[in-house]
C-alpha positions as a printed NumPy array, in Angstrom:
array([[  0.   ,   0.   ,   0.   ],
       [  1.191,   3.492,  -0.759],
       [  2.155,   5.567,   2.246],
       [  0.132,   8.756,   2.563],
       [  0.677,  11.738,   4.828],
       [ -2.146,  14.254,   4.95 ],
       [ -2.818,  17.382,   6.899],
       [ -6.567,  17.91 ,   6.576],
       [ -7.653,  21.408,   7.477],
       [ -9.978,  23.91 ,   5.862],
       [ -9.381,  23.774,   2.105],
       [ -6.446,  21.386,   2.743],
       [ -4.222,  24.47 ,   2.967],
       [ -1.187,  22.367,   3.836],
       [ -2.021,  19.692,   1.316],
       [ -1.257,  16.006,   1.003],
       [  1.771,  13.971,   0.053],
       [  1.109,  10.561,  -1.475],
       [  3.827,   8.053,  -2.303],
       [  3.949,   5.734,  -5.306],
       [  6.179,   2.884,  -4.12 ],
       [  8.135,   1.374,  -7.016],
       [ 11.559,   0.767,  -5.565],
       [ 14.181,   2.912,  -7.296],
       [ 11.415,   4.519,  -9.408],
       [  9.325,   5.634,  -6.426],
       [  8.014,   9.187,  -6.414],
       [  5.696,  11.546,  -4.57 ],
       [  2.408,  13.151,  -5.554],
       [  1.929,  16.558,  -3.936],
       [ -1.617,  17.905,  -3.69 ],
       [ -1.581,  21.482,  -2.423],
       [ -3.43 ,  24.673,  -3.32 ],
       [ -1.132,  27.377,  -4.65 ],
       [  1.758,  24.954,  -5.131],
       [  2.473,  25.985,  -8.728],
       [  3.107,  29.558,  -7.567],
       [  6.171,  28.437,  -5.653],
       [  7.283,  24.9  ,  -6.365],
       [ 11.038,  25.418,  -6.638],
       [ 11.6  ,  23.105,  -3.651],
       [  9.765,  20.308,  -5.478],
       [ 11.87 ,  20.689,  -8.604],
       [ 15.096,  20.956,  -6.617],
       [ 14.443,  17.74 ,  -4.683],
       [ 12.983,  15.6  ,  -7.481],
       [ 15.555,  15.769, -10.288],
       [ 19.227,  16.58 , -10.723],
       [ 18.651,  17.804, -14.285],
       [ 20.335,  21.16 , -14.891],
       [ 18.487,  21.854, -18.152],
       [ 14.78 ,  21.192, -18.698],
       [ 12.148,  21.694, -21.357],
       [  8.728,  22.937, -20.262],
       [  6.054,  21.415, -22.525],
       [  2.697,  23.174, -22.485],
       [  0.153,  24.971, -24.655],
       [ -0.297,  28.712, -25.089],
       [ -3.425,  29.084, -22.948],
       [ -2.091,  27.135, -19.983],
       [  1.322,  28.773, -20.18 ],
       [ -0.253,  32.238, -20.137],
       [ -2.313,  31.257, -17.07 ],
       [  0.36 ,  29.697, -14.859],
       [  3.441,  28.844, -16.922],
       [  5.537,  31.839, -15.974],
       [  5.302,  30.947, -12.284],
       [  6.469,  27.409, -13.114],
       [  9.395,  28.768, -15.149],
       [ 10.4  ,  30.965, -12.203],
       [ 10.19 ,  27.966,  -9.879],
       [ 12.392,  25.934, -12.176],
       [ 14.91 ,  28.749, -12.486],
       [ 14.979,  29.262,  -8.713],
       [ 15.793,  25.576,  -8.373],
       [ 18.879,  26.15 , -10.53 ],
       [ 17.609,  24.857, -13.862],
       [ 17.936,  26.38 , -17.32 ],
       [ 14.498,  26.355, -18.978],
       [ 13.434,  26.121, -22.629],
       [  9.793,  26.263, -23.736],
       [  7.925,  24.083, -26.231],
       [  4.272,  24.876, -26.953],
       [  1.917,  22.482, -28.746],
       [ -1.83 ,  22.624, -29.456],
       [ -4.145,  21.041, -26.871],
       [ -6.794,  18.533, -27.848],
       [ -6.959,  14.799, -28.464],
       [ -6.667,  15.291, -32.24 ],
       [ -3.094,  16.55 , -31.655],
       [ -2.052,  13.506, -29.618],
       [ -0.4  ,  11.884, -32.606],
       [  2.939,  10.966, -34.151],
       [  3.248,  14.314, -35.949],
       [  3.125,  16.279, -32.696],
       [  5.337,  13.737, -30.93 ],
       [  8.101,  14.068, -33.524],
       [  7.764,  17.855, -33.485],
       [  8.493,  17.778, -29.751],
       [ 11.374,  15.313, -30.115],
       [ 12.987,  17.444, -32.846],
       [ 12.684,  20.521, -30.631],
       [ 14.268,  18.646, -27.725],
       [ 17.167,  17.618, -29.953],
       [ 17.629,  21.141, -31.348],
       [ 17.725,  22.538, -27.806],
       [ 20.498,  20.081, -27.086],
       [ 18.998,  18.106, -24.231],
       [ 21.337,  15.488, -22.835],
       [ 20.685,  12.18 , -21.097],
       [ 20.834,  13.837, -17.683],
       [ 18.449,  16.686, -18.594],
       [ 14.673,  16.619, -18.18 ],
       [ 11.185,  17.566, -19.309],
       [  8.294,  19.141, -17.391],
       [  4.718,  18.79 , -18.635],
       [  2.238,  21.543, -17.773],
       [ -1.276,  20.907, -19.037],
       [ -3.967,  18.29 , -19.403],
       [ -3.814,  14.62 , -20.286],
       [ -2.75 ,  15.184, -23.89 ],
       [  0.285,  17.209, -22.806],
       [  1.137,  14.738, -20.054],
       [  0.73 ,  11.576, -22.129],
       [  2.584,  12.882, -25.165],
       [  5.284,  14.61 , -23.128],
       [  5.827,  11.488, -21.058],
       [  6.272,   9.415, -24.207],
       [  8.731,  11.969, -25.603],
       [ 10.716,  11.718, -22.361],
       [ 10.619,   7.913, -22.548],
       [ 11.927,   7.87 , -26.117],
       [ 14.525,  10.626, -25.965],
       [ 17.953,   9.043, -25.421],
       [ 16.131,   5.944, -24.124],
       [ 14.582,   7.859, -21.26 ],
       [ 15.111,  11.133, -19.423],
       [ 13.566,  12.502, -16.224],
       [ 10.172,  14.133, -16.489],
       [  7.84 ,  15.885, -14.068],
       [  4.057,  16.049, -14.309],
       [  2.236,  19.298, -13.49 ],
       [ -1.374,  18.464, -14.456],
       [ -3.762,  21.397, -14.852],
       [ -7.065,  19.622, -15.555],
       [ -9.052,  17.559, -13.087],
       [ -8.87 ,  14.545, -15.376],
       [ -5.092,  14.697, -15.521],
       [ -4.756,  15.365, -11.795],
       [ -6.685,  12.297, -10.672],
       [ -5.693,   9.893, -13.433],
       [ -3.42 ,  10.556, -16.413],
       [ -0.503,  12.116, -14.507],
       [ -0.099,   9.141, -12.148],
       [  1.27 ,   5.711, -12.954],
       [  3.704,   6.252, -15.81 ],
       [  1.452,   5.376, -18.746],
       [  2.58 ,   7.476, -21.709],
       [  1.076,   7.253, -25.182],
       [ -0.229,   8.739, -28.396],
       [ -3.276,   7.725, -30.42 ],
       [ -2.542,   5.752, -33.584],
       [ -4.416,   3.968, -36.367],
       [ -7.754,   5.184, -35.049],
       [ -7.188,   3.69 , -31.591],
       [ -6.622,   5.598, -28.366],
       [ -3.179,   5.228, -26.753],
       [ -2.137,   2.448, -29.142],
       [  1.542,   3.528, -29.127],
       [  3.041,   4.056, -25.715],
       [  5.424,   3.078, -22.963],
       [  5.613,   2.867, -19.189],
       [  7.849,   5.69 , -17.976],
       [  7.352,   6.915, -14.428],
       [  7.606,  10.638, -13.607],
       [  9.996,  11.897, -10.956],
       [  7.203,  13.751,  -9.18 ],
       [  3.589,  14.826,  -9.735],
       [  2.678,  18.398,  -8.734],
       [ -1.069,  18.957,  -8.258],
       [ -2.429,  22.428,  -7.536],
       [ -6.244,  22.259,  -7.264],
       [ -6.524,  26.07 ,  -7.428],
       [ -5.844,  25.944, -11.193],
       [ -9.222,  24.222, -11.566],
       [-11.064,  27.409, -10.564],
       [-10.961,  28.639, -14.169],
       [-11.362,  25.246, -15.844],
       [-14.425,  25.292, -18.153],
       [-17.42 ,  23.448, -16.737],
       [-17.466,  20.683, -19.317],
       [-13.783,  19.903, -18.784],
       [-14.292,  19.95 , -15.019],
       [-17.146,  17.445, -15.29 ],
       [-15.081,  15.161, -17.516],
       [-12.605,  14.808, -14.651],
       [-15.411,  14.005, -12.244],
       [-16.13 ,  10.866, -14.281],
       [-12.732,   9.426, -13.309],
       [-13.31 ,  10.254,  -9.634],
       [-16.671,   8.455,  -9.774],
       [-14.821,   5.489, -11.305],
       [-12.648,   5.24 ,  -8.194],
       [-15.835,   5.084,  -6.167],
       [-17.143,   2.153,  -8.201],
       [-13.928,   0.139,  -8.198],
       [-12.853,   0.636,  -4.584],
       [-14.37 ,   3.443,  -2.488],
       [-18.178,   3.407,  -2.079],
       [-18.016,   6.619,  -0.014],
       [-16.839,   8.516,  -3.104],
       [-19.868,   7.376,  -5.124],
       [-22.151,   8.25 ,  -2.196],
       [-20.52 ,  11.679,  -1.896],
       [-21.582,  12.439,  -5.452],
       [-25.099,  11.206,  -4.856],
       [-25.507,  13.167,  -1.603],
       [-23.286,  16.233,  -2.015],
       [-23.219,  16.967,  -5.739],
       [-23.971,  20.696,  -5.423],
       [-20.812,  21.327,  -3.381],
       [-18.734,  19.268,  -5.811],
       [-20.041,  21.13 ,  -8.859],
       [-19.384,  24.431,  -7.068],
       [-15.776,  23.237,  -6.588],
       [-15.881,  23.668,  -2.826],
       [-12.2  ,  23.191,  -1.824],
       [-13.071,  21.345,   1.383],
       [-14.932,  18.722,  -0.656],
       [-13.071,  18.725,  -3.965],
       [ -9.534,  18.575,  -2.582],
       [-10.432,  15.579,  -0.437],
       [-11.808,  13.75 ,  -3.489],
       [ -8.696,  14.59 ,  -5.523],
       [ -6.351,  13.321,  -2.81 ],
       [ -8.436,  10.175,  -2.283],
       [ -8.423,   9.425,  -6.014],
       [ -4.651,   9.888,  -6.196],
       [ -4.207,   7.646,  -3.168],
       [ -6.261,   4.844,  -4.718],
       [ -4.36 ,   4.985,  -7.987],
       [ -1.006,   5.175,  -6.185],
       [ -1.894,   2.088,  -4.142],
       [ -2.886,   0.12 ,  -7.227],
       [  0.119,   1.197,  -9.315],
       [  2.488,   0.443,  -6.432],
       [  1.33 ,  -3.179,  -6.49 ],
       [  0.996,  -3.629, -10.257],
       [  3.077,  -1.169, -12.245],
       [  2.617,  -2.656, -15.713],
       [ -0.981,  -3.842, -15.564],
       [ -0.39 ,  -7.557, -15.148],
       [ -3.276,  -7.883, -12.735],
       [ -5.058,  -5.48 , -10.387],
       [ -4.149,  -2.305, -12.279],
       [ -6.544,  -3.408, -15.02 ],
       [ -9.39 ,  -2.505, -12.636],
       [ -8.592,   1.143, -13.368],
       [ -9.937,   0.523, -16.867],
       [-13.529,   0.259, -15.633],
       [-15.642,   1.943, -18.315],
       [-12.663,   2.531, -20.604],
       [-13.131,  -0.421, -22.953],
       [-16.295,   0.894, -24.578],
       [-15.421,   4.49 , -23.665],
       [-12.279,   4.519, -25.807],
       [-14.188,   2.935, -28.693],
       [-16.858,   5.655, -28.512],
       [-14.221,   8.401, -28.415],
       [-12.556,   7.037, -31.528],
       [-15.863,   6.306, -33.287],
       [-16.842,   9.974, -33.019],
       [-13.324,  11.089, -34.039],
       [-12.53 ,  12.559, -30.615],
       [-14.821,  15.495, -31.386],
       [-18.275,  14.707, -30.012],
       [-17.372,  13.336, -26.574],
       [-14.748,  14.308, -24.029],
       [-12.834,  11.459, -22.426],
       [-14.917,  11.641, -19.25 ],
       [-18.2  ,  11.686, -21.158],
       [-17.142,   8.622, -23.133],
       [-16.009,   6.856, -19.962],
       [-19.324,   7.641, -18.272],
       [-21.121,   5.893, -21.119],
       [-18.573,   3.085, -20.842],
       [-19.207,   2.627, -17.122],
       [-22.945,   2.598, -17.679],
       [-22.492,  -0.033, -20.387],
       [-20.247,  -2.105, -18.095],
       [-22.969,  -2.019, -15.424],
       [-25.56 ,  -3.185, -17.985],
       [-23.196,  -5.942, -19.104],
       [-22.675,  -6.941, -15.475],
       [-26.449,  -7.079, -14.982],
       [-26.926,  -9.313, -18.048],
       [-24.283, -11.692, -16.668],
       [-26.055, -11.817, -13.326],
       [-23.238, -10.113, -11.432],
       [-25.446,  -7.297, -10.152],
       [-29.038,  -6.146, -10.129],
       [-30.835,  -3.66 , -12.356],
       [-30.663,  -0.991,  -9.658],
       [-26.888,  -0.695,  -9.98 ],
       [-27.048,   0.164, -13.682],
       [-29.832,   2.645, -12.94 ],
       [-27.704,   4.317, -10.238],
       [-24.916,   4.736, -12.794],
       [-27.193,   6.361, -15.363],
       [-28.958,   8.549, -12.813],
       [-25.727,   9.948, -11.356],
       [-24.051,  10.521, -14.722],
       [-27.123,  12.386, -15.929],
       [-27.15 ,  14.592, -12.798],
       [-23.434,  15.381, -13.21 ],
       [-24.031,  16.313, -16.849],
       [-21.887,  13.595, -18.403],
       [-24.478,  11.97 , -20.668],
       [-24.006,  14.237, -23.645],
       [-26.529,  13.288, -26.384],
       [-25.018,  11.029, -29.018],
       [-26.476,   9.804, -32.306],
       [-27.107,   6.138, -32.939],
       [-23.821,   4.411, -33.651],
       [-22.9  ,   1.463, -35.833],
       [-22.484,  -1.464, -33.403],
       [-20.346,  -3.351, -35.91 ],
       [-17.835,  -0.495, -36.109],
       [-17.765,  -0.206, -32.329],
       [-17.067,  -3.938, -31.973],
       [-14.212,  -3.631, -34.479],
       [-12.669,  -0.795, -32.486],
       [-12.968,  -2.897, -29.323],
       [-10.71 ,  -5.497, -30.975],
       [ -8.032,  -2.795, -31.408],
       [ -8.262,  -1.643, -27.811],
       [ -4.978,  -2.054, -25.958],
       [ -6.815,  -4.085, -23.292],
       [ -7.739,  -6.748, -25.866],
       [ -5.913, -10.066, -25.672],
       [ -5.63 , -13.062, -27.974],
       [ -8.527, -14.573, -26.046],
       [-10.718, -11.576, -26.826],
       [-11.702,  -8.301, -25.236],
       [-11.539,  -8.212, -21.455],
       [-14.138,  -6.186, -19.568],
       [-14.015,  -4.81 , -16.041],
       [-17.449,  -5.515, -14.581],
       [-19.093,  -4.565, -11.302],
       [-20.753,  -6.638,  -8.606],
       [-21.579,  -3.672,  -6.381],
       [-20.324,  -0.152,  -5.739],
       [-16.789,  -0.664,  -4.481],
       [-16.264,  -4.126,  -5.972],
       [-15.341,  -4.917,  -9.584],
       [-13.938,  -7.937, -11.366],
       [-12.139,  -8.774, -14.615],
       [-14.198, -10.931, -16.959],
       [-12.689, -12.769, -19.917],
       [-14.194, -14.851, -22.697],
       [-17.662, -13.325, -22.704],
       [-20.374, -15.464, -24.327],
       [-20.579, -15.1  , -28.102],
       [-23.299, -12.65 , -29.019],
       [-23.46 , -10.985, -25.612],
       [-21.689,  -7.798, -26.68 ],
       [-23.849,  -7.148, -29.785],
       [-26.997,  -7.903, -27.809],
       [-25.994,  -5.615, -24.929],
       [-24.949,  -2.85 , -27.322],
       [-28.427,  -2.982, -28.87 ],
       [-29.991,  -2.745, -25.408],
       [-27.599,   0.068, -24.57 ],
       [-28.72 ,   2.07 , -27.597],
       [-32.301,   1.801, -26.363],
       [-31.304,   2.889, -22.835],
       [-29.478,   5.929, -24.232],
       [-32.56 ,   7.018, -26.173],
       [-34.839,   6.593, -23.155],
       [-32.541,   8.696, -20.971],
       [-31.989,  11.482, -23.485]])
């Protein structure tokens, strides 16, 4: 289990420190409001790199990038800046090689580093660039979206989308530290904030029933971004992921539980060309589908699937989608990185807080459940 030290006061002013225990690759996750305004001590203690590249996009850099540059410089590092467009459509080989060429032209060496400042696209692509450059250099994650803070920045999964499939090309490359400042979420657009909430709800389903109940009973405070509520949920989500990654770094077993809702979710994202649905919206649909699939297999009752749909609708995650071609969705499922030679594996739920990995689903079950799912979507729209 990951060690966690927390000082819980109003707004978590002093923050939390969560440890990802991976032997020589262990690192800390710092969750603290205002941390990005003065994080030189984090940079100084986490990497010996004397030269670093800060990878971000224009909007994020204008909002908080200059403070991060100052923190890096105060920690004794020479900083170069690389800006790329945000958005899933830019998480591709063209952008990756643009970044790698820039890193080479700057003259980064094996003992230099990279700092990502942005959402999941920046973090995933930047992490892969760090993994590839000279067979791996240090990198630091500074996630600025809720989705990246509670999920993408932790665990060392780096990737780009390829051949119409999400995260098909990637590598495991752990960061040196993860710096989470919840205050940057104050200006995050509502839709992007809600997409991060989907991943927090996922942690409730797979391990922490109190998180799911918090959404059902205290949603107004969460949507208002009340620091006393939100910061606790962020730290709890990070702690759960750190615990799981510490015991299963490369997804040989328990880490696969983190993919609850992602199997169908990734297929829906790709099917709609990463334009119609955000990641969290797609994952919400994926979790709902997983609950329906669980119900059809007799793992849970109808009420559990209904609780999924009801909560996602209240949060605002069930963005209307047109009818989709089930055959095309099934084809994309076969390309999902969670697919094996024995077929697509699904993470299914028995109850809130308990999920299981199911392999070798009965032939015909997926098409039949997808058809039922289409009908459920229409009835809830």
